[in-house]
Every structure is written in structure tokens, then in C-alpha cells.
C-alpha positions in Angstrom: -39.9 -7.7 -36.0 -41.9 -7.4 -32.8 -40.3 -7.1 -29.3 -40.8 -10.8 -28.4 -39.3 -11.9 -31.7 -36.3 -9.5 -31.3 -35.8 -10.8 -27.7 -35.7 -14.4 -28.9 -33.4 -13.6 -31.8 -30.9 -11.8 -29.5 -30.9 -14.7 -27.0 -30.4 -17.3 -29.8 -27.5 -15.4 -31.4 -25.8 -15.0 -28.1 -26.2 -18.7 -27.3 -24.6 -19.4 -30.7 -21.7 -17.2 -29.6 -21.1 -19.3 -26.5 -21.1 -22.4 -28.6 -18.7 -21.1 -31.2 -16.3 -19.2 -28.9 -13.2 -20.9 -27.6 -12.9 -18.8 -24.4 -14.3 -15.8 -22.5 -12.4 -13.2 -24.5 -13.5 -14.8 -27.7 -17.1 -14.6 -26.6 -16.7 -10.9 -25.6 -15.1 -10.0 -28.9 -18.0 -11.6 -30.8 -20.4 -9.8 -28.5 -18.8 -6.5 -29.3 -19.0 -7.1 -33.0 -22.6 -8.2 -32.8 -23.6 -5.2 -30.6 -21.8 -2.7 -32.8 -23.3 -4.1 -36.0 -26.8 -4.2 -34.6 -26.7 -0.7 -33.0 -25.1 0.8 -36.1 -28.0 -0.4 -38.1 -30.5 1.0 -35.6 -28.8 4.4 -35.4 -27.9 4.7 -39.1 -24.3 5.5 -38.2 -21.3 3.5 -37.3 -20.7 3.0 -33.6 -17.9 1.1 -31.7 -18.3 -1.2 -28.8 -16.0 -2.4 -26.0 -16.4 -4.4 -22.9 -14.9 -3.5 -19.6 -14.4 -6.5 -17.3 -13.5 -6.6 -13.6 -12.3 -10.0 -12.5 -9.5 -11.3 -10.2 -9.3 -7.8 -8.7 -8.3 -6.4 -12.1 -10.2 -4.1 -14.4 -9.4 -4.2 -18.1 -10.8 -3.6 -21.5 -11.5 -7.2 -22.3 -12.8 -7.0 -25.9 -13.6 -4.5 -28.6 -15.3 -4.3 -32.0 -12.4 -2.4 -33.6 -9.0 -1.0 -32.4 -10.6 2.5 -31.9 -13.1 1.1 -29.4 -10.3 -0.3 -27.3 -8.5 3.1 -27.3 -11.7 4.9 -26.4 -12.4 2.6 -23.5 -8.8 2.5 -22.1 -8.7 6.3 -22.0 -11.0 6.3 -19.0 -8.9 3.7 -17.3 -6.1 6.2 -17.4 -8.3 8.8 -15.6 -9.6 6.1 -13.2 -13.3 6.9 -13.9 -15.7 7.5 -16.7 -19.2 6.6 -17.9 -18.4 3.0 -18.6 -16.6 2.4 -15.3 -19.4 4.1 -13.5 -22.0 1.9 -15.2 -20.0 -1.2 -14.2 -19.5 -0.1 -10.6 -23.1 1.2 -9.9 -25.1 -1.3 -12.0 -26.9 1.6 -13.8 -27.0 2.6 -17.5 -25.0 5.8 -18.1 -25.6 8.1 -21.1 -23.3 10.9 -22.1 -25.1 13.0 -24.7 -22.2 15.2 -25.6 -18.7 14.5 -24.3 -17.7 18.2 -24.9 -20.2 19.6 -22.5 -20.9 16.8 -19.9 -19.7 17.9 -16.5 -19.5 14.5 -14.8 -16.1 13.4 -16.3 -14.8 16.6 -18.0 -11.2 15.4 -18.5 -12.3 12.1 -20.0 -14.9 13.9 -22.1 -12.3 16.3 -23.5 -9.9 13.4 -24.3 -12.4 11.3 -26.1 -13.9 14.2 -27.9 -10.4 14.8 -29.4 -10.7 11.3 -30.7 -13.9 12.2 -32.6 -16.3 10.5 -30.2 -19.1 12.7 -28.9 -21.6 10.3 -27.4 -21.0 7.4 -25.0 -23.4 4.8 -23.6 -22.4 2.5 -20.7 -24.6 -0.5 -19.9 -23.8 -2.7 -16.9 -23.5 -6.5 -17.2 -24.3 -8.2 -13.9 -22.1 -11.2 -13.2 -21.3 -13.6 -10.3 -19.8 -12.3 -7.1 -16.3 -10.9 -7.5 -16.8 -10.0 -11.2 -18.5 -7.2 -13.0 -18.6 -5.8 -16.6 -20.1 -3.1 -18.8 -20.9 -2.9 -22.5 -19.6 0.4 -23.7 -20.9 2.1 -26.9 -19.2 5.1 -28.6 -20.7 7.2 -31.4 -19.1 10.0 -33.5 -22.1 12.3 -33.3 -23.5 14.2 -30.2 -26.9 13.0 -28.8 -26.6 9.8 -30.9 -28.5 7.4 -28.6 -32.3 7.7 -28.7 -34.6 5.7 -26.4 -34.8 2.9 -29.0 -31.0 2.5 -29.2 -30.7 2.6 -25.4 -33.4 0.0 -25.0 -31.7 -2.2 -27.6 -28.3 -1.9 -25.9 -30.0 -2.9 -22.6 -31.7 -5.8 -24.3 -28.3 -7.0 -25.5 -26.9 -6.6 -22.1 -29.7 -8.5 -20.3 -29.1 -11.5 -22.5 -25.3 -11.1 -22.7 -24.9 -11.2 -18.9 -26.5 -14.6 -18.7 -24.2 -15.9 -21.5 -21.2 -14.2 -20.1 -21.7 -15.7 -16.6 -21.7 -19.1 -18.3 -18.6 -18.2 -20.3 -16.8 -17.0 -17.2 -17.7 -20.2 -15.3 -16.5 -22.3 -18.2 -13.3 -20.3 -18.4 -12.7 -20.6 -14.7 -13.2 -24.4 -14.8 -10.9 -24.7 -17.8 -8.2 -22.7 -16.0 -8.6 -25.0 -13.0 -8.2 -28.0 -15.3 -5.2 -26.5 -17.0 -3.6 -25.7 -13.6 -4.2 -29.3 -12.5 -2.7 -30.7 -15.7 0.4 -28.4 -15.2 0.7 -29.5 -11.6 0.4 -33.2 -12.5 3.0 -32.8 -15.3 5.4 -31.1 -12.9 4.9 -33.8 -10.3 5.5 -36.5 -12.9 8.8 -34.9 -14.0 10.0 -34.4 -10.4 9.1 -37.9 -9.3 10.9 -39.5 -12.3 14.0 -37.3 -11.7 14.0 -38.2 -8.0 13.9 -41.9 -9.1 16.9 -41.4 -11.3 18.8 -39.8 -8.4 17.8 -42.6 -6.1 19.2 -45.1 -8.5 22.4 -43.2 -9.1 23.1 -42.4 -5.5 21.5 -45.4 -3.8 19.6 -43.0 -1.5 16.0 -42.5 -0.3 13.4 -40.5 -2.0 13.6 -37.8 0.7 17.4 -37.6 0.1 16.9 -37.4 -3.7 14.4 -34.5 -3.2 17.0 -32.7 -1.1 19.5 -33.1 -3.9 17.0 -31.8 -6.5 16.0 -28.9 -4.3 19.6 -27.8 -3.7 20.2 -28.0 -7.5 17.1 -25.8 -8.1 18.2 -23.3 -5.5 21.9 -23.2 -6.7 20.9 -22.7 -10.3 18.1 -20.3 -9.5 15.7 -22.4 -11.6 12.3 -23.9 -10.9 12.3 -27.4 -9.5 10.4 -28.7 -12.5 12.9 -27.2 -15.0 15.8 -28.9 -13.2 13.9 -32.2 -13.2 13.1 -32.0 -16.9 16.7 -31.2 -17.8 17.8 -34.3 -15.9 15.2 -36.4 -17.7 16.2 -35.0 -21.0 19.7 -36.3 -20.5 18.2 -39.8 -20.3 15.4 -39.6 -22.8 14.6 -37.3 -25.7 10.8 -37.5 -25.1 9.1 -35.6 -22.3 7.5 -37.7 -19.6 3.7 -38.3 -20.1 1.1 -38.3 -17.4 -1.8 -40.8 -17.4 -4.3 -38.2 -18.8 -2.2 -37.2 -21.8 -3.9 -37.9 -25.2 
């Protein structure tokens, strides 16, 4: 397969991942498995992949091709630095040919060498402002990544970052929609509970809300929870908002 065909094949497979994945983490997990399988075939040895993701001021290991990859990636979080974090923070590909002798992150190198991983490749994924990521590849042999493997990993990353930006945007919008739904459901329950109190006490809505708020504070419970308990004493079914299916 020539370079152009390979490029189109990678792009098409990553687009399929976006379509088939239910959320950002699902896409990243599929990406790790796809990358690990493809690079393992290229190198003739089994490698592991993980993705480090920085979003909402948090840096985490967001996905992995196997449990070992998650462990290998999280070890550097414990040290606060490492080849994959450096790749993500600087936007440059980082190669560790031998974790036992590389002097840039000696503590991390020693720790991961004890886990049987002697080569590490970190490839940055450029995302929207406020977010960053890196594709991290681990191999059980020293000097495992030749120029062809590095080029292939960077090819995956160049296509993956476009798909990942789309997945992050979709995930963000879905979270906003979920937050709006939750807020509307809370508002519905509170308004209905206030209506019941108004009927029982022949008071205004403002006075009913004062009663609800005092009950919430006195019981150390959320206002929505107090409202829903009041509603449950009148009807077994939860209140529905206008956008419920």
C-alpha cells in the first residue's frame, strides 16, 4: 500500500471510529486499540498504547489498549513528568530508545523498565484551546521504534487529532445538553413542589420557596431532593419535562 492509500485508509478508519463511538473516551479507547494493532504489525512485536488527555485543567490517562498501557502511562503522572507528558506539553514527538539509559527522566525510566518496557514513543495531538493530548506507545524491547514506526505513529496522530477535536466538541455539547436537561428537571420538580405548598398554605410562590429553602437547609439536602420527596408523597411517578421522550 502506497503512502497516499495508507493516508486515506487511516483517515477512513478514524472517521468510522467517530461514528461508532458513543463518547470521547470510547473514541480514544478505539484509537488506542487501532494504533496498538497497526504499530504491532509494523514492528513485528506487541506494543501498548495509551492517550494522555488534558482538559478542564486536569491531566489524565484517558484511554488505553490494555491494562498495562494504563499503568505505564500513569507512572509518569506520579513523577509529574515523562516523555508522553513532555510530548503533550511541547507539541513535539519524543522518543526514548532505552528507558534504562535515557537521562531525561531517569526515575520514570527506571520505574517503567522494571515493568518490562524499554522503549517509549510520545506523539502530540493538537486540540482546541484549553485541551491537549498525546498518543503514547510502549514497547518491551530497547530501540524498538525505527523511522517507519515513528512516521506511522505520527500519521495516526495527524488524523486522530482532527477526529478527536470533533469528538471533544460533540462531547462538550452533549454535556451542555445533559446539564440543561438536569437543570430543567430540577426546575420542574421545584416549581411543582412550590405549587403544592402554595395550595396547602394559601401563600404566594415567594413564600412557598422560602418554606422549601428552609426545609432544604434544615435537612441538609439539595432543594431538588426535598422537592422530589414532597412530590413523591402525592404521586408515584416523577414529574416530566416537556422534552422527555
